[in-house]
C-alpha positions as CSV (number, residue, x, y, z in Angstrom):
1,M,-0.3,0.2,0.2
2,A,1.1,3.6,-0.9
3,D,2.6,5.4,2.4
4,G,4.3,8.8,0.6
5,I,7.5,10.4,0.0
6,K,7.8,11.2,3.9
7,D,11.6,11.0,4.2
8,K,12.4,8.5,1.5
9,V,14.2,11.5,-0.5
10,A,17.2,14.4,0.8
11,I,18.4,17.5,-0.7
12,L,21.9,17.7,-1.2
13,G,22.7,21.1,-2.7
14,M,20.4,24.1,-3.9
15,G,20.9,27.4,-5.2
16,C,19.2,31.2,-6.3
17,T,20.0,33.8,-9.0
18,K,18.7,36.8,-7.4
19,F,15.0,37.8,-8.5
20,G,15.0,41.0,-10.4
21,E,15.0,43.0,-13.4
22,R,18.0,40.9,-15.8
23,W,18.4,42.4,-19.0
24,E,22.3,41.7,-19.1
25,S,21.2,37.3,-18.8
26,G,19.5,35.2,-21.0
27,V,17.5,32.2,-19.6
28,E,20.6,29.8,-20.4
29,D,23.3,32.2,-17.7
30,L,19.9,32.6,-15.2
31,M,20.3,28.4,-15.1
32,T,23.7,28.3,-15.0
33,E,23.9,30.9,-12.0
34,A,21.4,29.0,-10.0
35,F,22.8,25.3,-11.6
36,L,26.8,26.6,-10.4
37,E,25.4,27.0,-6.5
38,C,22.9,24.4,-6.6
39,L,26.0,21.5,-7.6
40,A,29.3,23.3,-5.1
41,D,26.7,22.9,-2.4
42,A,26.2,19.6,-3.4
43,G,29.4,18.6,-3.1
44,I,29.7,16.3,-6.4
45,E,30.1,16.4,-10.1
46,K,27.8,16.9,-13.1
47,K,28.7,13.4,-14.6
48,E,26.8,12.2,-11.6
49,I,23.5,13.5,-12.2
50,Q,21.7,11.0,-14.0
51,A,18.1,13.0,-14.5
52,A,16.8,16.6,-14.6
53,W,13.3,17.7,-14.2
54,L,13.1,21.1,-16.0
55,G,10.0,23.8,-14.8
56,T,9.3,26.6,-17.2
57,C,5.2,27.9,-17.3
58,Y,6.1,30.4,-20.7
59,S,7.6,27.9,-22.5
60,S,7.0,30.1,-26.3
61,L,9.3,33.7,-23.9
62,H,13.0,32.2,-24.1
63,A,13.6,28.9,-22.5
64,G,11.0,26.4,-25.3
65,K,9.2,23.5,-24.9
66,S,10.9,20.6,-24.2
67,G,14.2,19.4,-21.9
68,I,16.9,20.3,-25.1
69,P,17.4,24.1,-23.1
70,L,18.7,22.8,-20.2
71,G,20.9,20.1,-21.9
72,T,22.9,22.4,-23.7
73,A,22.8,25.1,-21.2
74,L,23.9,22.8,-18.4
75,K,25.6,20.7,-21.2
76,L,24.6,17.9,-19.5
77,G,26.1,14.4,-20.6
78,Y,23.2,12.9,-23.2
79,I,20.7,11.8,-19.6
80,P,16.6,12.3,-19.5
81,V,15.9,16.2,-19.3
82,S,11.9,16.6,-18.6
83,R,10.0,19.2,-19.3
84,V,7.5,19.9,-16.9
85,E,4.8,23.0,-16.3
86,N,1.7,23.6,-13.5
87,F,1.2,27.5,-14.0
88,C,2.6,29.3,-10.7
89,G,3.3,25.1,-9.1
90,T,6.0,25.4,-12.2
91,A,9.4,24.5,-10.4
92,T,7.1,22.7,-7.7
93,E,5.9,20.0,-10.3
94,A,9.3,19.9,-11.3
95,F,11.1,19.5,-7.8
96,K,7.9,17.0,-7.7
97,G,9.6,14.7,-10.8
98,A,13.1,14.6,-9.5
99,C,11.7,13.9,-6.2
100,Y,9.4,10.7,-7.2
101,A,11.7,9.5,-9.5
102,V,14.4,9.7,-6.4
103,A,11.4,8.5,-4.4
104,A,10.8,4.8,-6.7
105,G,14.7,4.3,-6.9
106,V,14.9,4.8,-10.2
107,Y,17.5,7.0,-9.9
108,D,20.0,8.0,-7.4
109,I,21.0,11.8,-7.8
110,V,18.4,14.0,-10.0
111,L,18.6,18.1,-10.6
112,A,15.1,20.0,-10.5
113,L,15.4,23.5,-12.1
114,G,13.2,26.3,-12.1
115,V,13.5,29.1,-14.5
116,E,11.6,32.5,-16.1
117,K,12.3,35.1,-17.7
118,L,9.4,37.8,-17.9
119,K,11.2,41.2,-17.9
120,D,11.8,41.1,-22.0
121,T,8.3,40.7,-22.7
122,G,7.9,44.0,-24.0
123,Y,5.3,45.0,-21.5
124,G,3.8,45.1,-17.6
125,G,2.3,41.5,-16.1
126,L,1.6,38.5,-17.4
127,P,1.7,36.7,-20.7
128,M,-1.7,35.0,-21.4
129,A,-1.0,31.4,-20.1
130,G,-1.9,29.3,-23.4
131,A,-6.0,27.7,-23.8
132,F,-6.5,29.0,-19.9
133,G,-5.8,32.7,-20.7
134,Y,-7.7,32.1,-24.0
135,I,-10.7,30.7,-22.8
136,E,-10.6,33.3,-19.3
137,F,-10.9,36.5,-22.1
138,L,-13.6,34.6,-23.8
139,R,-15.4,34.8,-20.9
140,G,-14.3,38.1,-19.3
141,A,-12.7,41.0,-21.5
142,N,-12.7,42.9,-18.5
143,S,-11.6,40.2,-16.2
144,T,-7.8,41.1,-14.1
145,A,-5.7,39.3,-12.2
146,P,-5.8,42.2,-9.1
147,G,-9.5,42.0,-9.3
148,L,-10.5,38.4,-9.2
149,F,-8.4,38.2,-6.3
150,A,-9.3,41.6,-4.8
151,Q,-13.4,39.7,-4.5
152,L,-11.7,37.6,-2.2
153,A,-11.2,40.5,0.5
154,T,-15.3,41.4,0.5
155,A,-16.7,38.2,0.3
156,Y,-13.8,37.5,3.4
157,S,-15.7,40.3,4.5
158,S,-19.0,39.8,4.3
159,K,-19.4,35.6,5.1
160,H,-17.6,36.7,8.9
161,R,-18.9,40.4,9.2
162,I,-15.2,41.9,9.5
163,E,-14.9,45.9,8.5
164,M,-13.2,46.8,5.9
165,D,-11.3,48.3,7.0
166,M,-9.9,46.1,9.6
167,I,-9.0,43.9,6.9
168,K,-6.3,46.6,4.4
169,D,-5.2,47.1,8.1
170,A,-4.2,42.9,8.0
171,I,-2.7,42.7,4.9
172,S,-0.8,46.2,4.9
173,H,0.8,44.8,8.0
174,I,1.3,41.6,5.6
175,S,3.3,43.7,2.3
176,A,5.2,45.7,5.2
177,K,5.6,42.7,7.1
178,S,7.6,40.8,3.5
179,H,8.6,43.9,2.3
180,A,11.6,44.3,6.0
181,N,12.2,40.5,5.3
182,G,12.8,41.5,1.7
183,A,14.8,44.4,2.7
184,L,17.2,41.9,4.5
185,N,17.8,39.9,1.8
186,P,20.2,40.6,-0.8
187,K,19.1,37.8,-2.9
188,A,15.8,40.1,-3.1
189,H,13.8,42.5,-6.2
190,L,12.8,44.4,-4.1
191,Q,14.8,45.4,-1.1
192,K,13.9,48.9,0.7
193,V,11.3,48.0,3.9
194,V,8.1,50.3,3.7
195,S,5.9,51.5,6.5
196,E,1.5,50.6,6.9
197,E,0.6,54.3,6.3
198,M,3.2,54.0,3.1
199,I,0.7,51.0,1.7
200,K,-2.6,52.5,2.9
201,K,-1.8,55.5,1.2
202,A,0.0,53.6,-2.5
203,P,-2.7,54.3,-5.7
204,M,-5.6,52.3,-5.6
205,I,-4.8,48.6,-8.0
206,A,-8.4,46.9,-7.3
207,Y,-10.5,48.1,-3.7
208,P,-8.9,46.8,-1.3
209,L,-5.9,46.4,-3.4
210,G,-3.2,49.6,-3.5
211,L,-0.4,49.0,-5.3
212,F,1.8,47.2,-2.3
213,D,-0.8,44.8,-2.3
214,C,0.5,43.6,-6.1
215,C,3.4,41.3,-6.5
216,G,5.5,42.1,-9.9
217,V,7.0,40.3,-12.6
218,S,10.6,39.4,-12.3
219,D,13.1,37.3,-13.6
220,G,15.4,34.1,-12.0
221,A,15.9,30.8,-11.1
222,A,16.3,28.3,-9.1
223,A,17.8,24.3,-8.5
224,A,17.7,21.8,-5.9
225,I,19.6,18.3,-6.4
226,V,17.6,15.5,-5.0
227,T,19.0,12.3,-3.8
228,T,18.0,9.5,-1.2
229,P,19.3,10.6,3.0
230,E,22.0,7.0,3.1
231,I,23.3,8.9,-0.4
232,A,23.4,12.3,1.3
233,R,24.6,10.7,4.8
234,S,28.1,8.5,3.0
235,L,28.3,12.9,1.5
236,K,27.3,14.8,3.2
237,R,29.3,13.3,6.7
238,N,28.4,15.1,10.3
239,Q,26.3,17.9,8.9
240,D,22.6,18.9,9.0
241,I,20.9,16.7,6.5
242,V,17.1,18.5,5.0
243,K,14.3,15.2,4.1
244,V,10.7,15.7,2.2
245,K,8.9,15.2,4.8
246,S,6.0,15.8,2.1
247,I,5.2,17.0,-1.5
248,Q,1.3,17.8,-2.7
249,A,-1.1,19.3,-5.2
250,S,-4.6,19.9,-5.6
251,V,-6.4,21.3,-8.8
252,S,-9.9,22.8,-8.8
253,S,-12.7,20.1,-10.0
254,G,-14.7,23.1,-11.1
255,E,-17.1,23.8,-9.0
256,E,-15.1,26.5,-7.6
257,A,-16.6,27.9,-10.8
258,W,-20.1,26.6,-12.0
259,F,-21.6,26.1,-9.0
260,S,-23.2,27.5,-5.7
261,N,-21.6,26.1,-2.9
262,W,-18.2,28.0,-3.0
263,D,-18.5,31.3,-0.6
264,G,-14.9,33.0,-2.2
265,T,-13.4,33.4,1.1
266,G,-10.2,30.9,0.4
267,F,-9.6,28.1,-1.9
268,V,-10.6,25.0,-1.7
269,T,-7.2,23.7,-2.9
270,T,-5.2,24.5,-0.6
271,R,-7.4,23.5,2.6
272,K,-7.4,20.1,0.2
273,A,-3.9,19.9,-0.8
274,S,-2.3,21.1,3.0
275,A,-4.5,18.3,5.1
276,R,-3.1,15.8,3.1
277,A,0.5,16.8,3.5
278,Y,0.2,16.9,7.2
279,E,-1.1,13.2,7.4
280,E,2.1,12.4,5.0
281,A,4.6,14.7,6.9
282,G,2.8,12.6,10.5
283,I,2.1,16.5,11.2
284,T,-1.2,16.9,13.9
285,D,-1.1,20.7,14.5
286,P,0.5,22.6,11.6
287,R,-0.1,25.4,13.7
288,H,2.3,24.3,16.7
289,E,4.4,21.8,15.1
290,L,5.5,24.5,11.2
291,N,8.4,26.5,11.8
292,M,8.2,29.0,8.8
293,M,6.6,28.9,5.6
294,E,7.1,31.0,2.3
295,V,3.1,31.3,0.6
296,H,1.7,32.7,-2.6
297,D,1.5,36.0,-1.6
298,C,0.9,36.6,-5.5
299,F,-1.3,39.7,-3.6
300,S,-1.3,40.2,0.3
301,I,-5.2,39.4,0.2
302,T,-4.3,35.9,-0.9
303,E,-1.1,35.5,1.7
304,F,-4.8,36.2,4.0
305,V,-7.1,33.7,3.4
306,T,-4.5,31.5,2.5
307,M,-3.2,31.4,7.3
308,E,-6.8,30.1,7.5
309,D,-7.0,27.4,5.0
310,L,-3.7,25.6,5.2
311,H,-5.4,25.1,9.2
312,I,-3.5,26.8,11.0
313,S,-6.0,30.1,11.4
314,K,-9.2,28.7,13.0
315,K,-11.8,30.5,10.1
316,G,-12.9,33.8,10.7
317,C,-9.8,34.5,12.8
318,A,-6.5,35.1,10.1
319,Y,-6.9,39.2,10.9
320,E,-6.0,38.2,15.5
321,D,-3.2,36.2,14.2
322,V,-1.8,38.8,11.3
323,M,-1.7,41.9,13.8
324,N,-0.8,39.7,16.3
325,G,2.7,39.0,14.8
326,F,1.7,35.5,14.9
327,F,3.2,35.1,11.2
328,D,6.0,37.8,11.8
329,L,9.9,37.2,11.1
330,D,10.1,37.0,15.1
331,G,6.4,35.6,15.8
332,K,5.3,31.6,15.9
333,I,5.6,30.7,12.4
334,P,7.6,33.6,10.4
335,C,6.2,33.8,6.4
336,Q,8.1,34.4,3.5
337,V,11.0,34.6,5.8
338,D,13.0,35.6,2.6
339,G,10.5,38.6,1.5
340,G,8.0,36.1,-0.6
341,L,7.0,36.6,-3.8
342,K,6.2,40.7,-2.4
343,C,9.6,41.4,-2.4
344,F,11.1,38.5,-4.8
345,G,8.2,39.0,-7.5
346,H,7.6,36.0,-9.6
347,P,9.2,33.7,-12.1
348,V,6.2,31.7,-12.5
349,G,8.5,28.3,-13.2
350,A,11.4,29.4,-10.8
351,S,9.2,30.5,-7.6
352,G,8.1,27.3,-6.0
353,L,11.9,26.2,-6.0
354,R,13.0,29.7,-4.7
355,M,10.9,29.2,-1.7
356,I,12.4,26.2,-1.1
357,Y,15.8,27.8,-1.1
358,A,14.4,30.2,1.2
359,M,13.2,27.4,4.0
360,Y,16.5,24.9,2.7
361,E,18.3,27.8,4.0
362,Q,17.4,28.3,7.3
363,L,16.9,24.7,8.0
364,L,20.9,24.2,7.9
365,D,21.1,27.5,9.6
366,R,22.8,29.7,6.5
367,V,21.4,33.1,6.7
368,P,22.1,36.0,8.6
369,E,21.7,35.9,12.8
370,I,19.2,39.3,11.6
371,R,17.0,36.9,9.6
372,K,17.4,33.7,11.1
373,I,14.1,32.0,12.1
374,R,15.3,29.6,15.9
375,N,14.8,25.9,16.4
376,A,14.1,25.8,12.8
377,R,13.2,22.4,12.4
378,L,10.3,21.8,9.9
379,G,8.7,24.2,6.5
380,L,6.0,24.4,4.1
381,T,5.8,26.0,0.4
382,H,3.1,26.8,-0.6
383,N,1.8,28.1,-4.4
384,L,-1.5,28.9,-6.1
385,G,-1.6,29.2,-9.8
386,G,-4.6,29.8,-12.0
387,F,-7.3,32.9,-10.2
388,P,-9.5,31.9,-7.5
389,H,-12.3,30.4,-8.7
390,A,-10.0,28.0,-10.7
391,N,-6.4,27.4,-9.9
392,I,-3.9,24.7,-8.8
393,C,-2.5,24.4,-4.9
394,A,1.0,22.6,-4.6
395,L,2.6,22.5,-1.2
396,T,5.8,21.1,-0.4
397,I,7.4,20.4,3.7
398,I,10.3,19.9,4.3
399,G,12.5,18.9,7.7
400,K,16.0,18.8,9.1
401,D,17.0,15.4,9.8
């Protein structure tokens, strides 16, 4: 009987580029930058990698539709390379493929790499996402991502009888917290502290989301090399080993969009995937067992409702947790410990692995004292792709051995 992936895979090494407006770098440069850091961290030779998974979402831009760009950019030795995409969960999908291959015993050492270069498209925002984007365009030509996600706030306010001014206070605190964390991270795109007052006074994008409540796009790449725990211990003697505790995903069935049983206050996929992830990881009380998180803060309201969808804040109680500092860097479960999408931007094919990299660095005590999470042993990452009414959720939980 299937028993999940818990403790069957270890992360041997990771790498991450600086995210931002990387005009000087092509996709091949970004892949190489992340890979070289990852390879050095793993402490192995390139020829020891037996297979690879490449994650990139907008295949028509820069990278192409196959695994060939990864093989040629990194000069891999004719090994199999699988290219995957799953909207904003693309990099996690690549990580999942690599981990499953190791857990299945097919390969011993596997590379996962996610990359996206969006700043060269010639316009702001994301390109249309293939067939899904075309369908959305036909069904709602005036729909925008900020507009659709902003509706979470009005639905939440109505259901839980919380004034919109209070929600605005909470999401402003969320954005300010992420900017404070990002200001401490040299790899972040945005590295300036922004006050809650400035956030509240910023131009409105889609009520109640202002300019600082919306993440931007950027260029970047991140990579991981995974192996068995036994091989990791043999190569990393007397060092901490980071293991994969769970990888889960959930995809909308259509009920949110086409039926009336969804109340619009959160994400069904996140609630389903997180419940399965906790079961796989052996976590019975995430509020007290998780030590840190990176969640999909494409908009500050998304992070707000995700706290409840992850079964950490009780339904209707995210406001109290946010305002009490529960998710601040010095709080009980720090969220966006590296600045999140808010400060890194969102090169879609790279974000999931960038999040895992943030957890990995914390678990191995590789961050400066000023942003270190004390006694961190379990970290969760969360990707959300699509829109509130039709989306995919991808989750990982990793932990120190």
